[in-house]
PDB file of N, CA, C, O and CB in Angstrom:
ATOM      1  N   PRO A   1      97.334 141.411  93.372  1.00  0.00           N
ATOM      2  CA  PRO A   1      97.962 140.978  94.606  1.00  0.00           C
ATOM      3  C   PRO A   1      99.353 140.397  94.338  1.00  0.00           C
ATOM      4  O   PRO A   1      99.590 139.762  93.311  1.00  0.00           O
ATOM      5  CB  PRO A   1      97.082 139.949  95.312  1.00  0.00           C
ATOM      6  N   ALA A   2     100.233 140.621  95.251  1.00  0.00           N
ATOM      7  CA  ALA A   2     101.613 140.127  95.152  1.00  0.00           C
ATOM      8  C   ALA A   2     101.764 138.839  95.960  1.00  0.00           C
ATOM      9  O   ALA A   2     100.968 138.544  96.852  1.00  0.00           O
ATOM     10  CB  ALA A   2     102.624 141.201  95.652  1.00  0.00           C
ATOM     11  N   LEU A   3     102.807 138.083  95.621  1.00  0.00           N
ATOM     12  CA  LEU A   3     103.120 136.875  96.387  1.00  0.00           C
ATOM     13  C   LEU A   3     103.623 137.249  97.771  1.00  0.00           C
ATOM     14  O   LEU A   3     104.302 138.259  97.953  1.00  0.00           O
ATOM     15  CB  LEU A   3     104.167 136.013  95.652  1.00  0.00           C
ATOM     16  N   SER A   4     103.281 136.429  98.723  1.00  0.00           N
ATOM     17  CA  SER A   4     103.858 136.620 100.049  1.00  0.00           C
ATOM     18  C   SER A   4     105.310 136.152  99.999  1.00  0.00           C
ATOM     19  O   SER A   4     105.662 135.370  99.115  1.00  0.00           O
ATOM     20  CB  SER A   4     103.044 135.841 101.148  1.00  0.00           C
ATOM     21  N   PRO A   5     106.158 136.602 100.912  1.00  0.00           N
ATOM     22  CA  PRO A   5     107.549 136.137 100.920  1.00  0.00           C
ATOM     23  C   PRO A   5     107.659 134.619 101.011  1.00  0.00           C
ATOM     24  O   PRO A   5     108.511 134.018 100.357  1.00  0.00           O
ATOM     25  CB  PRO A   5     108.298 136.769 102.076  1.00  0.00           C
ATOM     26  N   HIS A   6     106.811 134.003 101.811  1.00  0.00           N
ATOM     27  CA  HIS A   6     106.861 132.545 101.955  1.00  0.00           C
ATOM     28  C   HIS A   6     106.463 131.851 100.649  1.00  0.00           C
ATOM     29  O   HIS A   6     107.099 130.877 100.245  1.00  0.00           O
ATOM     30  CB  HIS A   6     105.937 132.087 103.100  1.00  0.00           C
ATOM     31  N   SER A   7     105.421 132.347  99.994  1.00  0.00           N
ATOM     32  CA  SER A   7     105.000 131.763  98.715  1.00  0.00           C
ATOM     33  C   SER A   7     106.088 131.917  97.660  1.00  0.00           C
ATOM     34  O   SER A   7     106.330 130.998  96.877  1.00  0.00           O
ATOM     35  CB  SER A   7     103.698 132.418  98.227  1.00  0.00           C
ATOM     36  N   ALA A   8     106.738 133.064  97.636  1.00  0.00           N
ATOM     37  CA  ALA A   8     107.831 133.282  96.687  1.00  0.00           C
ATOM     38  C   ALA A   8     108.985 132.321  96.965  1.00  0.00           C
ATOM     39  O   ALA A   8     109.589 131.789  96.033  1.00  0.00           O
ATOM     40  CB  ALA A   8     108.324 134.740  96.756  1.00  0.00           C
ATOM     41  N   PHE A   9     109.290 132.099  98.230  1.00  0.00           N
ATOM     42  CA  PHE A   9     110.342 131.157  98.617  1.00  0.00           C
ATOM     43  C   PHE A   9     110.011 129.746  98.133  1.00  0.00           C
ATOM     44  O   PHE A   9     110.860 129.066  97.557  1.00  0.00           O
ATOM     45  CB  PHE A   9     110.535 131.162 100.146  1.00  0.00           C
ATOM     46  N   LEU A  10     108.777 129.312  98.370  1.00  0.00           N
ATOM     47  CA  LEU A  10     108.362 127.975  97.939  1.00  0.00           C
ATOM     48  C   LEU A  10     108.397 127.841  96.421  1.00  0.00           C
ATOM     49  O   LEU A  10     108.811 126.807  95.897  1.00  0.00           O
ATOM     50  CB  LEU A  10     106.957 127.663  98.457  1.00  0.00           C
ATOM     51  N   LEU A  11     107.969 128.869  95.721  1.00  0.00           N
ATOM     52  CA  LEU A  11     108.002 128.857  94.263  1.00  0.00           C
ATOM     53  C   LEU A  11     109.432 128.740  93.756  1.00  0.00           C
ATOM     54  O   LEU A  11     109.702 127.971  92.834  1.00  0.00           O
ATOM     55  CB  LEU A  11     107.343 130.118  93.700  1.00  0.00           C
ATOM     56  N   LEU A  12     110.336 129.485  94.343  1.00  0.00           N
ATOM     57  CA  LEU A  12     111.738 129.440  93.942  1.00  0.00           C
ATOM     58  C   LEU A  12     112.341 128.062  94.204  1.00  0.00           C
ATOM     59  O   LEU A  12     113.100 127.552  93.380  1.00  0.00           O
ATOM     60  CB  LEU A  12     112.538 130.514  94.683  1.00  0.00           C
ATOM     61  N   GLN A  13     112.014 127.465  95.329  1.00  0.00           N
ATOM     62  CA  GLN A  13     112.507 126.115  95.608  1.00  0.00           C
ATOM     63  C   GLN A  13     112.021 125.129  94.556  1.00  0.00           C
ATOM     64  O   GLN A  13     112.784 124.273  94.108  1.00  0.00           O
ATOM     65  CB  GLN A  13     112.061 125.658  97.001  1.00  0.00           C
ATOM     66  N   GLY A  14     110.771 125.242  94.163  1.00  0.00           N
ATOM     67  CA  GLY A  14     110.225 124.349  93.150  1.00  0.00           C
ATOM     68  C   GLY A  14     110.898 124.530  91.804  1.00  0.00           C
ATOM     69  O   GLY A  14     111.164 123.548  91.110  1.00  0.00           O
ATOM     70  N   VAL A  15     111.176 125.763  91.425  1.00  0.00           N
ATOM     71  CA  VAL A  15     111.821 126.040  90.139  1.00  0.00           C
ATOM     72  C   VAL A  15     113.255 125.518  90.136  1.00  0.00           C
ATOM     73  O   VAL A  15     113.735 125.023  89.117  1.00  0.00           O
ATOM     74  CB  VAL A  15     111.803 127.555  89.839  1.00  0.00           C
ATOM     75  N   GLU A  16     113.929 125.626  91.259  1.00  0.00           N
ATOM     76  CA  GLU A  16     115.328 125.184  91.330  1.00  0.00           C
ATOM     77  C   GLU A  16     115.475 123.683  91.110  1.00  0.00           C
ATOM     78  O   GLU A  16     116.501 123.237  90.598  1.00  0.00           O
ATOM     79  CB  GLU A  16     115.924 125.558  92.676  1.00  0.00           C
ATOM     80  N   THR A  17     114.484 122.908  91.480  1.00  0.00           N
ATOM     81  CA  THR A  17     114.569 121.450  91.326  1.00  0.00           C
ATOM     82  C   THR A  17     113.739 120.931  90.152  1.00  0.00           C
ATOM     83  O   THR A  17     113.640 119.719  89.958  1.00  0.00           O
ATOM     84  CB  THR A  17     114.116 120.770  92.604  1.00  0.00           C
ATOM     85  N   LEU A  18     113.150 121.817  89.377  1.00  0.00           N
ATOM     86  CA  LEU A  18     112.263 121.402  88.290  1.00  0.00           C
ATOM     87  C   LEU A  18     112.967 120.522  87.266  1.00  0.00           C
ATOM     88  O   LEU A  18     112.421 119.494  86.865  1.00  0.00           O
ATOM     89  CB  LEU A  18     111.688 122.619  87.602  1.00  0.00           C
ATOM     90  N   SER A  19     114.150 120.897  86.839  1.00  0.00           N
ATOM     91  CA  SER A  19     114.836 120.103  85.810  1.00  0.00           C
ATOM     92  C   SER A  19     115.141 118.689  86.309  1.00  0.00           C
ATOM     93  O   SER A  19     115.038 117.729  85.546  1.00  0.00           O
ATOM     94  CB  SER A  19     116.140 120.799  85.381  1.00  0.00           C
ATOM     95  N   LEU A  20     115.510 118.556  87.568  1.00  0.00           N
ATOM     96  CA  LEU A  20     115.757 117.226  88.133  1.00  0.00           C
ATOM     97  C   LEU A  20     114.486 116.390  88.171  1.00  0.00           C
ATOM     98  O   LEU A  20     114.507 115.198  87.863  1.00  0.00           O
ATOM     99  CB  LEU A  20     116.339 117.347  89.540  1.00  0.00           C
ATOM    100  N   ARG A  21     113.385 117.017  88.550  1.00  0.00           N
ATOM    101  CA  ARG A  21     112.125 116.283  88.633  1.00  0.00           C
ATOM    102  C   ARG A  21     111.631 115.865  87.255  1.00  0.00           C
ATOM    103  O   ARG A  21     111.133 114.752  87.088  1.00  0.00           O
ATOM    104  CB  ARG A  21     111.066 117.128  89.329  1.00  0.00           C
ATOM    105  N   ILE A  22     111.763 116.740  86.272  1.00  0.00           N
ATOM    106  CA  ILE A  22     111.343 116.405  84.907  1.00  0.00           C
ATOM    107  C   ILE A  22     112.203 115.274  84.361  1.00  0.00           C
ATOM    108  O   ILE A  22     111.691 114.358  83.717  1.00  0.00           O
ATOM    109  CB  ILE A  22     111.432 117.645  83.981  1.00  0.00           C
ATOM    110  N   GLU A  23     113.501 115.332  84.613  1.00  0.00           N
ATOM    111  CA  GLU A  23     114.408 114.269  84.167  1.00  0.00           C
ATOM    112  C   GLU A  23     114.006 112.926  84.781  1.00  0.00           C
ATOM    113  O   GLU A  23     113.997 111.906  84.092  1.00  0.00           O
ATOM    114  CB  GLU A  23     115.870 114.612  84.542  1.00  0.00           C
ATOM    115  N   ARG A  24     113.678 112.925  86.059  1.00  0.00           N
ATOM    116  CA  ARG A  24     113.266 111.696  86.734  1.00  0.00           C
ATOM    117  C   ARG A  24     111.927 111.194  86.208  1.00  0.00           C
ATOM    118  O   ARG A  24     111.752 109.992  86.012  1.00  0.00           O
ATOM    119  CB  ARG A  24     113.183 111.922  88.240  1.00  0.00           C
ATOM    120  N   HIS A  25     110.979 112.102  85.978  1.00  0.00           N
ATOM    121  CA  HIS A  25     109.685 111.700  85.412  1.00  0.00           C
ATOM    122  C   HIS A  25     109.883 111.014  84.064  1.00  0.00           C
ATOM    123  O   HIS A  25     109.273 109.981  83.788  1.00  0.00           O
ATOM    124  CB  HIS A  25     108.753 112.924  85.254  1.00  0.00           C
ATOM    125  N   SER A  26     110.733 111.590  83.236  1.00  0.00           N
ATOM    126  CA  SER A  26     110.983 111.038  81.904  1.00  0.00           C
ATOM    127  C   SER A  26     111.654 109.667  81.993  1.00  0.00           C
ATOM    128  O   SER A  26     111.284 108.746  81.265  1.00  0.00           O
ATOM    129  CB  SER A  26     111.854 112.000  81.084  1.00  0.00           C
ATOM    130  N   ALA A  27     112.630 109.532  82.874  1.00  0.00           N
ATOM    131  CA  ALA A  27     113.316 108.245  83.046  1.00  0.00           C
ATOM    132  C   ALA A  27     112.351 107.179  83.565  1.00  0.00           C
ATOM    133  O   ALA A  27     112.393 106.032  83.120  1.00  0.00           O
ATOM    134  CB  ALA A  27     114.510 108.394  84.013  1.00  0.00           C
ATOM    135  N   ASN A  28     111.488 107.553  84.498  1.00  0.00           N
ATOM    136  CA  ASN A  28     110.503 106.603  85.020  1.00  0.00           C
ATOM    137  C   ASN A  28     109.512 106.181  83.938  1.00  0.00           C
ATOM    138  O   ASN A  28     109.155 105.006  83.851  1.00  0.00           O
ATOM    139  CB  ASN A  28     109.752 107.215  86.208  1.00  0.00           C
ATOM    140  N   ALA A  29     109.068 107.125  83.119  1.00  0.00           N
ATOM    141  CA  ALA A  29     108.141 106.791  82.034  1.00  0.00           C
ATOM    142  C   ALA A  29     108.801 105.865  81.022  1.00  0.00           C
ATOM    143  O   ALA A  29     108.164 104.938  80.522  1.00  0.00           O
ATOM    144  CB  ALA A  29     107.645 108.066  81.335  1.00  0.00           C
ATOM    145  N   GLN A  30     110.071 106.107  80.716  1.00  0.00           N
ATOM    146  CA  GLN A  30     110.802 105.243  79.781  1.00  0.00           C
ATOM    147  C   GLN A  30     110.892 103.821  80.340  1.00  0.00           C
ATOM    148  O   GLN A  30     110.632 102.851  79.629  1.00  0.00           O
ATOM    149  CB  GLN A  30     112.225 105.807  79.508  1.00  0.00           C
ATOM    150  N   ALA A  31     111.258 103.708  81.605  1.00  0.00           N
ATOM    151  CA  ALA A  31     111.366 102.384  82.234  1.00  0.00           C
ATOM    152  C   ALA A  31     110.012 101.679  82.271  1.00  0.00           C
ATOM    153  O   ALA A  31     109.928 100.481  82.000  1.00  0.00           O
ATOM    154  CB  ALA A  31     111.931 102.512  83.659  1.00  0.00           C
ATOM    155  N   LEU A  32     108.960 102.410  82.603  1.00  0.00           N
ATOM    156  CA  LEU A  32     107.624 101.819  82.641  1.00  0.00           C
ATOM    157  C   LEU A  32     107.181 101.380  81.247  1.00  0.00           C
ATOM    158  O   LEU A  32     106.615 100.298  81.093  1.00  0.00           O
ATOM    159  CB  LEU A  32     106.615 102.816  83.227  1.00  0.00           C
ATOM    160  N   ALA A  33     107.430 102.197  80.241  1.00  0.00           N
ATOM    161  CA  ALA A  33     107.053 101.848  78.865  1.00  0.00           C
ATOM    162  C   ALA A  33     107.779 100.587  78.408  1.00  0.00           C
ATOM    163  O   ALA A  33     107.177  99.715  77.781  1.00  0.00           O
ATOM    164  CB  ALA A  33     107.365 103.015  77.905  1.00  0.00           C
ATOM    165  N   GLU A  34     109.064 100.488  78.719  1.00  0.00           N
ATOM    166  CA  GLU A  34     109.832  99.296  78.344  1.00  0.00           C
ATOM    167  C   GLU A  34     109.302  98.057  79.064  1.00  0.00           C
ATOM    168  O   GLU A  34     109.207  96.984  78.469  1.00  0.00           O
ATOM    169  CB  GLU A  34     111.325  99.494  78.664  1.00  0.00           C
ATOM    170  N   TRP A  35     108.960  98.206  80.341  1.00  0.00           N
ATOM    171  CA  TRP A  35     108.416  97.086  81.109  1.00  0.00           C
ATOM    172  C   TRP A  35     107.059  96.655  80.551  1.00  0.00           C
ATOM    173  O   TRP A  35     106.807  95.464  80.372  1.00  0.00           O
ATOM    174  CB  TRP A  35     108.283  97.466  82.596  1.00  0.00           C
ATOM    175  N   LEU A  36     106.195  97.619  80.281  1.00  0.00           N
ATOM    176  CA  LEU A  36     104.877  97.305  79.737  1.00  0.00           C
ATOM    177  C   LEU A  36     104.984  96.606  78.388  1.00  0.00           C
ATOM    178  O   LEU A  36     104.213  95.692  78.096  1.00  0.00           O
ATOM    179  CB  LEU A  36     104.045  98.576  79.601  1.00  0.00           C
ATOM    180  N   GLU A  37     105.930  97.030  77.574  1.00  0.00           N
ATOM    181  CA  GLU A  37     106.090  96.451  76.240  1.00  0.00           C
ATOM    182  C   GLU A  37     106.456  94.964  76.310  1.00  0.00           C
ATOM    183  O   GLU A  37     106.150  94.207  75.388  1.00  0.00           O
ATOM    184  CB  GLU A  37     107.162  97.217  75.459  1.00  0.00           C
ATOM    185  N   ARG A  38     107.101  94.550  77.386  1.00  0.00           N
ATOM    186  CA  ARG A  38     107.496  93.142  77.549  1.00  0.00           C
ATOM    187  C   ARG A  38     106.384  92.264  78.125  1.00  0.00           C
ATOM    188  O   ARG A  38     106.516  91.041  78.151  1.00  0.00           O
ATOM    189  CB  ARG A  38     108.711  93.055  78.443  1.00  0.00           C
ATOM    190  N   ARG A  39     105.308  92.866  78.581  1.00  0.00           N
ATOM    191  CA  ARG A  39     104.228  92.118  79.227  1.00  0.00           C
ATOM    192  C   ARG A  39     103.297  91.509  78.189  1.00  0.00           C
ATOM    193  O   ARG A  39     102.901  92.176  77.233  1.00  0.00           O
ATOM    194  CB  ARG A  39     103.437  93.027  80.179  1.00  0.00           C
ATOM    195  N   ASP A  40     102.949  90.237  78.381  1.00  0.00           N
ATOM    196  CA  ASP A  40     102.030  89.554  77.467  1.00  0.00           C
ATOM    197  C   ASP A  40     100.620  90.142  77.516  1.00  0.00           C
ATOM    198  O   ASP A  40      99.893  90.101  76.524  1.00  0.00           O
ATOM    199  CB  ASP A  40     101.978  88.071  77.796  1.00  0.00           C
ATOM    200  N   GLU A  41     100.234  90.687  78.670  1.00  0.00           N
ATOM    201  CA  GLU A  41      98.886  91.234  78.825  1.00  0.00           C
ATOM    202  C   GLU A  41      98.687  92.562  78.116  1.00  0.00           C
ATOM    203  O   GLU A  41      97.560  93.045  78.005  1.00  0.00           O
ATOM    204  CB  GLU A  41      98.573  91.401  80.276  1.00  0.00           C
ATOM    205  N   VAL A  42      99.772  93.155  77.637  1.00  0.00           N
ATOM    206  CA  VAL A  42      99.710  94.479  77.020  1.00  0.00           C
ATOM    207  C   VAL A  42      99.774  94.338  75.503  1.00  0.00           C
ATOM    208  O   VAL A  42     100.712  93.753  74.962  1.00  0.00           O
ATOM    209  CB  VAL A  42     100.863  95.386  77.533  1.00  0.00           C
ATOM    210  N   ALA A  43      98.771  94.878  74.830  1.00  0.00           N
ATOM    211  CA  ALA A  43      98.702  94.795  73.368  1.00  0.00           C
ATOM    212  C   ALA A  43      99.566  95.863  72.706  1.00  0.00           C
ATOM    213  O   ALA A  43     100.190  95.600  71.678  1.00  0.00           O
ATOM    214  CB  ALA A  43      97.254  94.933  72.897  1.00  0.00           C
ATOM    215  N   ALA A  44      99.609  97.065  73.282  1.00  0.00           N
ATOM    216  CA  ALA A  44     100.373  98.158  72.672  1.00  0.00           C
ATOM    217  C   ALA A  44     100.763  99.171  73.739  1.00  0.00           C
ATOM    218  O   ALA A  44     100.036  99.392  74.707  1.00  0.00           O
ATOM    219  CB  ALA A  44      99.555  98.845  71.546  1.00  0.00           C
ATOM    220  N   VAL A  45     101.925  99.778  73.539  1.00  0.00           N
ATOM    221  CA  VAL A  45     102.391 100.860  74.402  1.00  0.00           C
ATOM    222  C   VAL A  45     102.651 102.055  73.501  1.00  0.00           C
ATOM    223  O   VAL A  45     103.347 101.943  72.492  1.00  0.00           O
ATOM    224  CB  VAL A  45     103.685 100.452  75.218  1.00  0.00           C
ATOM    225  N   HIS A  46     102.093 103.192  73.866  1.00  0.00           N
ATOM    226  CA  HIS A  46     102.240 104.411  73.078  1.00  0.00           C
ATOM    227  C   HIS A  46     103.150 105.373  73.847  1.00  0.00           C
ATOM    228  O   HIS A  46     102.721 106.051  74.780  1.00  0.00           O
ATOM    229  CB  HIS A  46     100.844 105.068  72.779  1.00  0.00           C
ATOM    230  N   TYR A  47     104.405 105.410  73.430  1.00  0.00           N
ATOM    231  CA  TYR A  47     105.396 106.278  74.077  1.00  0.00           C
ATOM    232  C   TYR A  47     106.503 106.559  73.066  1.00  0.00           C
ATOM    233  O   TYR A  47     107.108 105.616  72.555  1.00  0.00           O
ATOM    234  CB  TYR A  47     105.977 105.618  75.388  1.00  0.00           C
ATOM    235  N   PRO A  48     106.785 107.816  72.764  1.00  0.00           N
ATOM    236  CA  PRO A  48     107.764 108.131  71.716  1.00  0.00           C
ATOM    237  C   PRO A  48     109.208 107.778  72.063  1.00  0.00           C
ATOM    238  O   PRO A  48     110.092 107.928  71.221  1.00  0.00           O
ATOM    239  CB  PRO A  48     107.692 109.581  71.398  1.00  0.00           C
ATOM    240  N   GLY A  49     109.461 107.320  73.270  1.00  0.00           N
ATOM    241  CA  GLY A  49     110.805 106.892  73.638  1.00  0.00           C
ATOM    242  C   GLY A  49     111.099 105.448  73.272  1.00  0.00           C
ATOM    243  O   GLY A  49     112.229 104.988  73.439  1.00  0.00           O
ATOM    244  N   LEU A  50     110.104 104.725  72.778  1.00  0.00           N
ATOM    245  CA  LEU A  50     110.291 103.324  72.394  1.00  0.00           C
ATOM    246  C   LEU A  50     110.610 103.220  70.907  1.00  0.00           C
ATOM    247  O   LEU A  50     109.920 103.828  70.088  1.00  0.00           O
ATOM    248  CB  LEU A  50     109.034 102.493  72.732  1.00  0.00           C
ATOM    249  N   PRO A  51     111.642 102.461  70.543  1.00  0.00           N
ATOM    250  CA  PRO A  51     111.968 102.290  69.124  1.00  0.00           C
ATOM    251  C   PRO A  51     110.806 101.721  68.303  1.00  0.00           C
ATOM    252  O   PRO A  51     110.744 101.948  67.095  1.00  0.00           O
ATOM    253  CB  PRO A  51     113.171 101.385  68.985  1.00  0.00           C
ATOM    254  N   SER A  52     109.902 100.998  68.926  1.00  0.00           N
ATOM    255  CA  SER A  52     108.756 100.426  68.214  1.00  0.00           C
ATOM    256  C   SER A  52     107.657 101.456  67.933  1.00  0.00           C
ATOM    257  O   SER A  52     106.732 101.170  67.172  1.00  0.00           O
ATOM    258  CB  SER A  52     108.179  99.277  69.016  1.00  0.00           C
ATOM    259  N   ASN A  53     107.741 102.627  68.525  1.00  0.00           N
ATOM    260  CA  ASN A  53     106.720 103.653  68.348  1.00  0.00           C
ATOM    261  C   ASN A  53     106.930 104.407  67.045  1.00  0.00           C
ATOM    262  O   ASN A  53     108.065 104.694  66.667  1.00  0.00           O
ATOM    263  CB  ASN A  53     106.727 104.625  69.526  1.00  0.00           C
ATOM    264  N   ARG A  54     105.838 104.731  66.358  1.00  0.00           N
ATOM    265  CA  ARG A  54     105.970 105.419  65.070  1.00  0.00           C
ATOM    266  C   ARG A  54     106.536 106.826  65.203  1.00  0.00           C
ATOM    267  O   ARG A  54     106.998 107.388  64.210  1.00  0.00           O
ATOM    268  CB  ARG A  54     104.631 105.484  64.386  1.00  0.00           C
ATOM    269  N   TRP A  55     106.515 107.409  66.386  1.00  0.00           N
ATOM    270  CA  TRP A  55     107.052 108.754  66.617  1.00  0.00           C
ATOM    271  C   TRP A  55     108.456 108.729  67.219  1.00  0.00           C
ATOM    272  O   TRP A  55     108.965 109.762  67.652  1.00  0.00           O
ATOM    273  CB  TRP A  55     106.122 109.531  67.532  1.00  0.00           C
ATOM    274  N   TYR A  56     109.074 107.568  67.245  1.00  0.00           N
ATOM    275  CA  TYR A  56     110.392 107.434  67.878  1.00  0.00           C
ATOM    276  C   TYR A  56     111.432 108.365  67.247  1.00  0.00           C
ATOM    277  O   TYR A  56     112.126 109.083  67.966  1.00  0.00           O
ATOM    278  CB  TYR A  56     110.873 105.987  67.783  1.00  0.00           C
ATOM    279  N   GLU A  57     111.549 108.365  65.923  1.00  0.00           N
ATOM    280  CA  GLU A  57     112.557 109.205  65.264  1.00  0.00           C
ATOM    281  C   GLU A  57     112.311 110.683  65.533  1.00  0.00           C
ATOM    282  O   GLU A  57     113.252 111.431  65.800  1.00  0.00           O
ATOM    283  CB  GLU A  57     112.564 108.947  63.756  1.00  0.00           C
ATOM    284  N   ALA A  58     111.064 111.104  65.465  1.00  0.00           N
ATOM    285  CA  ALA A  58     110.740 112.500  65.769  1.00  0.00           C
ATOM    286  C   ALA A  58     111.062 112.808  67.230  1.00  0.00           C
ATOM    287  O   ALA A  58     111.570 113.883  67.547  1.00  0.00           O
ATOM    288  CB  ALA A  58     109.248 112.794  65.473  1.00  0.00           C
ATOM    289  N   GLY A  59     110.765 111.863  68.110  1.00  0.00           N
ATOM    290  CA  GLY A  59     111.080 112.053  69.520  1.00  0.00           C
ATOM    291  C   GLY A  59     112.569 112.213  69.762  1.00  0.00           C
ATOM    292  O   GLY A  59     112.988 113.045  70.566  1.00  0.00           O
ATOM    293  N   GLN A  60     113.369 111.414  69.064  1.00  0.00           N
ATOM    294  CA  GLN A  60     114.823 111.523  69.206  1.00  0.00           C
ATOM    295  C   GLN A  60     115.324 112.874  68.701  1.00  0.00           C
ATOM    296  O   GLN A  60     116.253 113.452  69.265  1.00  0.00           O
ATOM    297  CB  GLN A  60     115.521 110.385  68.447  1.00  0.00           C
ATOM    298  N   ARG A  61     114.711 113.362  67.650  1.00  0.00           N
ATOM    299  CA  ARG A  61     115.141 114.625  67.052  1.00  0.00           C
ATOM    300  C   ARG A  61     114.685 115.834  67.878  1.00  0.00           C
ATOM    301  O   ARG A  61     115.467 116.752  68.124  1.00  0.00           O
ATOM    302  CB  ARG A  61     114.603 114.737  65.628  1.00  0.00           C
ATOM    303  N   TYR A  62     113.422 115.829  68.301  1.00  0.00           N
ATOM    304  CA  TYR A  62     112.851 117.007  68.951  1.00  0.00           C
ATOM    305  C   TYR A  62     112.844 116.954  70.477  1.00  0.00           C
ATOM    306  O   TYR A  62     112.636 117.975  71.134  1.00  0.00           O
ATOM    307  CB  TYR A  62     111.462 117.200  68.473  1.00  0.00           C
ATOM    308  N   LEU A  63     113.067 115.785  71.033  1.00  0.00           N
ATOM    309  CA  LEU A  63     113.050 115.630  72.492  1.00  0.00           C
ATOM    310  C   LEU A  63     114.350 114.975  72.957  1.00  0.00           C
ATOM    311  O   LEU A  63     114.321 113.862  73.482  1.00  0.00           O
ATOM    312  CB  LEU A  63     111.824 114.785  72.945  1.00  0.00           C
ATOM    313  N   PRO A  64     115.477 115.640  72.776  1.00  0.00           N
ATOM    314  CA  PRO A  64     116.771 115.008  73.073  1.00  0.00           C
ATOM    315  C   PRO A  64     116.999 114.691  74.550  1.00  0.00           C
ATOM    316  O   PRO A  64     117.872 113.887  74.876  1.00  0.00           O
ATOM    317  CB  PRO A  64     117.872 115.894  72.597  1.00  0.00           C
ATOM    318  N   ARG A  65     116.242 115.300  75.436  1.00  0.00           N
ATOM    319  CA  ARG A  65     116.433 115.050  76.871  1.00  0.00           C
ATOM    320  C   ARG A  65     115.472 114.007  77.426  1.00  0.00           C
ATOM    321  O   ARG A  65     115.419 113.783  78.636  1.00  0.00           O
ATOM    322  CB  ARG A  65     116.269 116.338  77.643  1.00  0.00           C
ATOM    323  N   GLY A  66     114.722 113.376  76.548  1.00  0.00           N
ATOM    324  CA  GLY A  66     113.768 112.365  76.980  1.00  0.00           C
ATOM    325  C   GLY A  66     112.401 112.629  76.391  1.00  0.00           C
ATOM    326  O   GLY A  66     112.072 113.759  76.031  1.00  0.00           O
ATOM    327  N   ALA A  67     111.616 111.587  76.299  1.00  0.00           N
ATOM    328  CA  ALA A  67     110.320 111.669  75.622  1.00  0.00           C
ATOM    329  C   ALA A  67     109.189 112.140  76.530  1.00  0.00           C
ATOM    330  O   ALA A  67     108.028 112.116  76.121  1.00  0.00           O
ATOM    331  CB  ALA A  67     109.967 110.329  75.047  1.00  0.00           C
ATOM    332  N   GLY A  68     109.494 112.557  77.727  1.00  0.00           N
ATOM    333  CA  GLY A  68     108.459 113.071  78.611  1.00  0.00           C
ATOM    334  C   GLY A  68     107.890 112.019  79.536  1.00  0.00           C
ATOM    335  O   GLY A  68     108.373 110.888  79.589  1.00  0.00           O
ATOM    336  N   ALA A  69     106.856 112.404  80.263  1.00  0.00           N
ATOM    337  CA  ALA A  69     106.322 111.552  81.319  1.00  0.00           C
ATOM    338  C   ALA A  69     104.945 110.984  81.007  1.00  0.00           C
ATOM    339  O   ALA A  69     104.358 110.305  81.850  1.00  0.00           O
ATOM    340  CB  ALA A  69     106.259 112.320  82.595  1.00  0.00           C
ATOM    341  N   VAL A  70     104.417 111.245  79.815  1.00  0.00           N
ATOM    342  CA  VAL A  70     103.070 110.786  79.482  1.00  0.00           C
ATOM    343  C   VAL A  70     103.146 109.603  78.534  1.00  0.00           C
ATOM    344  O   VAL A  70     103.822 109.664  77.507  1.00  0.00           O
ATOM    345  CB  VAL A  70     102.239 111.924  78.856  1.00  0.00           C
ATOM    346  N   LEU A  71     102.458 108.535  78.876  1.00  0.00           N
ATOM    347  CA  LEU A  71     102.375 107.372  78.002  1.00  0.00           C
ATOM    348  C   LEU A  71     100.987 106.778  78.139  1.00  0.00           C
ATOM    349  O   LEU A  71     100.248 107.087  79.074  1.00  0.00           O
ATOM    350  CB  LEU A  71     103.473 106.319  78.344  1.00  0.00           C
ATOM    351  N   SER A  72     100.651 105.926  77.197  1.00  0.00           N
ATOM    352  CA  SER A  72      99.395 105.183  77.300  1.00  0.00           C
ATOM    353  C   SER A  72      99.648 103.764  76.825  1.00  0.00           C
ATOM    354  O   SER A  72     100.635 103.487  76.142  1.00  0.00           O
ATOM    355  CB  SER A  72      98.254 105.860  76.466  1.00  0.00           C
ATOM    356  N   PHE A  73      98.743 102.868  77.197  1.00  0.00           N
ATOM    357  CA  PHE A  73      98.891 101.481  76.772  1.00  0.00           C
ATOM    358  C   PHE A  73      97.522 100.846  76.625  1.00  0.00           C
ATOM    359  O   PHE A  73      96.533 101.311  77.191  1.00  0.00           O
ATOM    360  CB  PHE A  73      99.753 100.684  77.770  1.00  0.00           C
ATOM    361  N   GLU A  74      97.491  99.768  75.848  1.00  0.00           N
ATOM    362  CA  GLU A  74      96.261  99.023  75.607  1.00  0.00           C
ATOM    363  C   GLU A  74      96.450  97.601  76.110  1.00  0.00           C
ATOM    364  O   GLU A  74      97.488  96.982  75.876  1.00  0.00           O
ATOM    365  CB  GLU A  74      95.878  99.034  74.098  1.00  0.00           C
ATOM    366  N   LEU A  75      95.442  97.091  76.800  1.00  0.00           N
ATOM    367  CA  LEU A  75      95.482  95.717  77.297  1.00  0.00           C
ATOM    368  C   LEU A  75      94.905  94.765  76.257  1.00  0.00           C
ATOM    369  O   LEU A  75      94.025  95.129  75.477  1.00  0.00           O
ATOM    370  CB  LEU A  75      94.708  95.594  78.625  1.00  0.00           C
ATOM    371  N   ARG A  76      95.419  93.545  76.261  1.00  0.00           N
ATOM    372  CA  ARG A  76      94.876  92.505  75.380  1.00  0.00           C
ATOM    373  C   ARG A  76      93.516  92.050  75.904  1.00  0.00           C
ATOM    374  O   ARG A  76      93.235  92.143  77.099  1.00  0.00           O
ATOM    375  CB  ARG A  76      95.854  91.296  75.277  1.00  0.00           C
ATOM    376  N   ASP A  77      92.692  91.566  75.008  1.00  0.00           N
ATOM    377  CA  ASP A  77      91.403  90.997  75.415  1.00  0.00           C
ATOM    378  C   ASP A  77      91.635  89.682  76.141  1.00  0.00           C
ATOM    379  O   ASP A  77      92.562  88.937  75.820  1.00  0.00           O
ATOM    380  CB  ASP A  77      90.474  90.784  74.188  1.00  0.00           C
ATOM    381  N   GLY A  78      90.783  89.404  77.125  1.00  0.00           N
ATOM    382  CA  GLY A  78      90.809  88.121  77.807  1.00  0.00           C
ATOM    383  C   GLY A  78      91.909  88.002  78.751  1.00  0.00           C
ATOM    384  O   GLY A  78      92.056  86.968  79.402  1.00  0.00           O
TER     385      GLY A  78
END
């Protein structure tokens, strides 16, 4: 089956703005990671865009446009 004209139009619109959306996702993740790292309730933040992360240098080398939108964090006990 082929795409309908409307579906093709919507797909094209999404592709045209994809780079902007990815850039924004990455910037938001960086800001969130930095904020989480400053919180006393947070034990660790795992994000390659943070200088404290063990993958930071690799991230700078292989991900020059940003470290992406996925991060994780650990809360302190109590």
